[in-house]
Each structure stands twice: as C-alpha cells, then as structure tokens.
C-alpha positions in Angstrom: 0.1 0.1 -0.1 1.3 3.1 -0.9 1.3 6.5 1.0 -1.7 8.1 -1.0 -3.4 4.8 -0.2 -2.5 4.9 3.4 -4.0 8.5 3.4 -7.4 7.3 2.2 -7.3 4.4 4.3 -7.0 6.7 7.4 -9.4 9.4 6.4 -12.2 6.7 6.0 -11.6 5.2 9.4 -11.8 8.5 10.7 -14.9 9.0 9.1 -16.5 6.1 9.8 -15.3 6.5 13.8 -17.0 10.2 13.9 -20.0 8.8 12.1 -20.1 6.1 15.1 -19.9 8.5 17.2 -22.8 10.8 16.0 -24.6 7.7 16.4 -23.6 6.9 19.9 -24.4 10.6 21.0 -28.0 10.6 18.9 -29.1 7.5 20.8 -27.6 8.9 24.5 -29.9 12.1 23.5 -33.1 10.4 23.4 -32.3 8.2 26.7 -32.3 12.0 28.1 -35.8 11.6 27.9 -38.1 10.1 30.6 -41.5 10.0 32.1 -40.3 12.7 34.7 -38.3 14.6 32.0 -40.7 14.7 28.5 -39.2 17.8 27.8 -35.3 19.1 27.9 -33.5 22.1 26.8 -30.1 22.0 25.0 -28.2 23.0 28.1 -29.9 19.6 29.9 -28.8 17.5 27.3 -24.9 19.2 27.7 -25.2 19.0 31.4 -26.3 15.0 31.3 -23.9 13.6 28.4 -21.1 16.0 29.1 -20.9 17.6 25.6 -20.6 21.2 24.4 -24.0 23.2 24.0 -23.1 23.5 20.1 -22.8 19.8 20.1 -25.9 19.1 21.3 -27.4 21.7 18.9 -25.8 20.1 15.8 -26.9 17.0 16.7 -30.7 18.1 17.8 -31.0 20.1 14.4 -30.3 16.5 12.4 -33.2 14.7 14.6 -35.7 17.5 14.2 -35.0 17.5 10.6 -35.6 13.5 10.9 -38.3 13.7 12.9 -36.8 12.0 16.1 -37.4 15.0 18.1 -39.4 18.6 17.9 -38.9 21.7 18.8 -40.6 24.2 20.9 -39.9 27.3 18.7 -41.7 29.5 21.8 -39.9 27.7 24.6 -36.5 26.3 23.1 -37.7 23.0 24.6 -37.2 19.6 23.0 -39.3 16.5 23.1 -39.7 13.0 21.4 -40.8 13.2 17.8 -43.4 11.4 16.0 -40.8 9.4 14.1 -40.0 7.6 17.7 -43.7 6.8 17.8 -43.9 5.2 14.2 -40.7 3.2 15.2 -42.6 2.2 18.7 -45.9 1.1 16.7 -43.6 -1.0 14.6 -41.9 -2.9 17.6 -45.2 -3.3 19.2 -46.7 -4.9 16.6 -43.8 -7.2 16.1 -44.8 -8.9 19.6 -47.0 -12.0 19.0 -47.8 -12.4 22.2 -49.3 -9.2 22.2 -51.3 -9.6 18.8 -52.8 -13.0 20.6 -53.5 -11.4 24.1 -55.3 -7.9 23.2 -58.8 -9.8 22.4 -58.5 -11.0 25.9 -57.7 -8.0 27.9 -60.7 -6.4 26.0 -63.0 -8.9 27.1 -61.6 -9.2 30.7 -62.4 -5.3 30.8 -65.9 -5.9 29.8 -66.7 -8.4 31.8 -65.2 -7.3 35.0 -64.5 -3.6 35.0 -61.1 -3.7 36.2 -57.7 -3.0 34.1 -56.1 -5.7 32.0 -52.4 -5.4 31.1 -49.8 -7.6 29.4 -46.1 -7.7 30.1 -42.9 -9.6 29.8 -39.8 -9.8 31.6 -37.3 -7.2 30.4 -33.8 -7.2 32.6 -34.4 -7.1 36.0 -38.1 -5.2 35.1 -41.6 -6.1 34.2 -42.4 -4.3 30.7 -45.8 -3.5 29.9 -46.3 -4.5 26.2 -50.1 -3.9 26.1 -52.9 -2.4 28.6 -56.4 -1.8 28.6 -58.1 0.7 31.0 -61.1 0.1 33.3 -63.9 2.0 31.6 -64.7 3.2 35.2 -61.4 5.1 35.7 -59.5 5.4 32.5 -55.9 6.9 32.7 -54.7 10.5 31.0 -51.6 8.5 30.0 -50.3 5.2 28.9 -48.6 2.2 30.6 -47.1 0.7 27.2 -43.4 0.8 27.4 -43.6 1.5 30.8 -41.1 -0.8 33.0 -42.3 -1.6 36.8 -40.2 -3.3 39.8 -40.4 -7.5 39.6 -40.5 -7.6 43.6 -43.9 -5.6 44.6 -45.9 -6.2 41.1 -48.5 -9.0 40.6 -47.0 -9.8 36.8 -43.5 -9.4 38.3 -44.2 -12.3 41.0 -45.3 -14.5 38.1 -42.0 -14.1 35.9 -39.8 -14.4 38.9 -41.9 -17.6 40.0 -40.8 -19.5 36.7 -37.4 -18.6 37.1 -34.6 -20.6 38.3 -34.3 -19.1 42.2 -30.7 -18.3 41.5 -32.0 -16.5 38.1 -34.4 -14.9 39.9 -32.5 -13.8 42.8 -29.7 -12.4 40.6 -32.5 -9.9 38.7 -33.6 -8.8 42.1 -29.9 -8.0 43.4 -29.4 -6.2 40.0 -32.2 -3.9 40.4 -32.7 -4.1 44.1 -35.8 -4.6 46.5 -36.6 -1.4 46.9 -39.8 -0.5 49.4 -42.4 1.5 47.6 -44.9 1.2 50.6 -45.0 -0.3 54.0 -46.4 -3.2 52.2 -43.5 -3.9 50.0 -41.5 -7.0 50.8 -38.0 -6.2 50.7 -36.1 -9.3 51.4 -36.0 -12.3 48.8 -36.1 -14.9 51.9 -39.9 -13.4 52.3 -40.6 -13.5 48.8 -40.0 -17.0 48.5 -43.0 -18.1 50.1 -45.1 -16.1 47.7 -43.5 -17.2 44.6 -43.7 -21.0 46.1 -47.5 -19.8 46.4 -47.6 -18.6 43.0 -46.3 -22.2 41.5 -49.0 -24.1 43.1 -52.0 -21.8 42.7 -51.0 -20.6 39.1 -51.3 -17.0 39.9 -49.7 -13.8 41.9 -51.2 -11.2 43.9 -50.1 -7.8 44.8 -52.1 -5.9 47.2 -50.7 -2.4 48.0 -47.4 -3.0 47.7 -46.0 -0.9 44.6 -48.8 2.0 45.0 -51.4 2.6 48.0 -54.9 2.0 47.4 -54.3 -0.6 44.5 -54.0 -4.2 44.0 -53.8 -6.8 41.6 -54.2 -10.2 40.7 -51.9 -11.7 37.7 -51.1 -15.4 36.1 -48.6 -16.7 33.4 -48.5 -16.8 29.7 -46.9 -20.0 28.5 -45.2 -20.4 24.7 -45.1 -23.6 22.8 -42.6 -24.8 24.9 -44.0 -24.5 28.3 -41.8 -22.0 29.1 -43.3 -18.7 31.0 -43.3 -15.8 28.1 -45.2 -13.3 30.2 -48.3 -12.1 32.5 -51.7 -11.0 32.3 -53.0 -9.0 35.4 -55.9 -7.3 36.5 -55.9 -4.4 38.3 -57.5 -1.6 39.9 -58.8 0.1 42.9 -58.8 -2.1 46.6 -62.6 -1.4 46.5 -63.2 -2.5 42.6 -61.0 -5.5 42.8 -61.5 -6.1 46.3 -59.4 -9.2 46.6 -60.6 -10.9 50.3 -64.1 -11.5 48.4 -63.1 -11.7 44.7 -59.7 -13.8 44.8 -61.2 -16.9 43.6 -63.9 -15.3 40.9 -61.2 -13.1 39.5 -58.3 -15.9 39.3 -60.3 -18.3 37.8 -61.3 -16.4 35.3 -58.1 -14.9 34.7 -56.3 -18.0 34.5 -58.9 -19.2 31.7 -57.6 -16.1 29.7 -54.2 -16.9 30.1 -54.9 -20.5 28.9 -56.1 -19.3 26.1 -53.6 -17.0 25.0 -50.7 -19.5 26.2 -52.9 -21.7 23.6 -52.8 -19.6 20.4 -49.0 -18.9 21.6 -48.7 -23.0 20.6 -48.6 -24.1 24.1 -50.9 -27.4 24.5 -50.9 -29.0 27.7 -52.6 -32.5 28.9 -56.0 -31.0 29.7 -56.5 -30.4 25.5 
C-alpha cells in the first residue's frame, strides 16, 4: 500500500469513527427523555451527557429534520418526535404475544370492569406491552413501554416464580428490592414463600405493595415449549378489585384467559 492509499484508508477510518460517535451521541440524547423529563433544553442535554452545547445543538437539528425530536420554538424545549412513535408502533406490532393477548384483555375489562395488562420480562424489570383501561377509571397516560419492578407487582412475581431460583435472585439483586409502601417485601427470603404459592396456585397477588390503594392479580402466559413468556394482570382500586371477596372468582377467570392466550402461542397441555 502506497502513501496515498494509506491516507485514503485513514480518512475512511476517521469518517467511520466520527459517524459512530454521532450515532452514539444521538441515541444518548434520546435516552435522556423520561416520564419525569419529557421536555429538555440544549443545556440540559449538555449537562447530562457532558457535551458542549454546540455539539448538542447540531445533533438536535439533524434529529428534528428526521422527525426523531421536535422543538418548541417559543420555549426552546425539545421533545420526542413522531418518528419515535412510528418505530414504537412497528416494534409493538412485532410481538406475537401482544396480538394474541389483546382480544382477551378487552374481554376481561368488559366482563369485570378492571384494568387488564400484558407484560414481559425485560432485564430486572417487567415491561408493559399492552393494557386496557377500566372504563370506570381511564388513565390520562399509557402504560405501554413502561417498566415496573418485579418484587412488588403481580406480573413481576409471576415472571420470577417460574425462573430458576438463582436467576430470580440475581435479577432482584441487580435492581434492588426498593420499598414503595410499608407493605413492600424487601427481602428475597420473604418473597420466596409468595413465589412458591404462585407456582402452586397458578397466579400471584399484589396488594398495595407498589402503590397504596391499589391491588392486582396476575397469571402466566406460556409459549410453545411451556416456558413462561409473559403475564396478564387485572388491576384496580382496592374497592373495585376487592381481593378478600373476589380472589377465587378473578383468579379462575384470569387463568382461563391466560390459558387461551397460551394455546394461541402454541402451548398445548394434557387437558386439551
């Protein structure tokens, strides 16, 4: 390779490195948005990412042109753009479990008047793929795409219960067992008995462990191999879900629904 060729190769490598850095920084900018901070200024991104404001401004200008962010010209704040929503829709529609669960979620809400949710395991969290609000108390926001802890949610307990003990404990150690209310279980040894009960009964209960005044009941969805691939929950205010009186009724209806979804996902039990 002569000197001219070496120069060309070097320039190509430098260009590739610069592009990689730009992509990394653009993704880092997107990761700065959260429920707590859905709108941010250039200076906010710069502080979070330890970048200059000029670098952030250039990246944001490109991202606005592509629809990944939007700028409020009056306030100077940036928010996520419509291209993100489009990509989110594509990702959601790719999940077969969501397609198969949605009719059952709507049916559960219609029959029981409670919120119905679908979530899967995502690292040390449960991740919502779908939810149908109770018509009695519709939310002003969507749960889809949100994460919740495993140790203090019905679906979280279902997902943990059917993992190896070592894997379940490792996930909880990774995230920590934070106390959200005075009823939250914060020690794995104390949670184990609930996970064992979940395996025996086929469903899990959460009673004011994540938020006061609310409870839920959850059951697993299985895939073709029999492995638990997600969970469905019924949730609502204590006065509506009333587990002390309705646990047997709700668990039976919920398990019937999750069995249907599991069958749609290819899981066949000896009972069918």
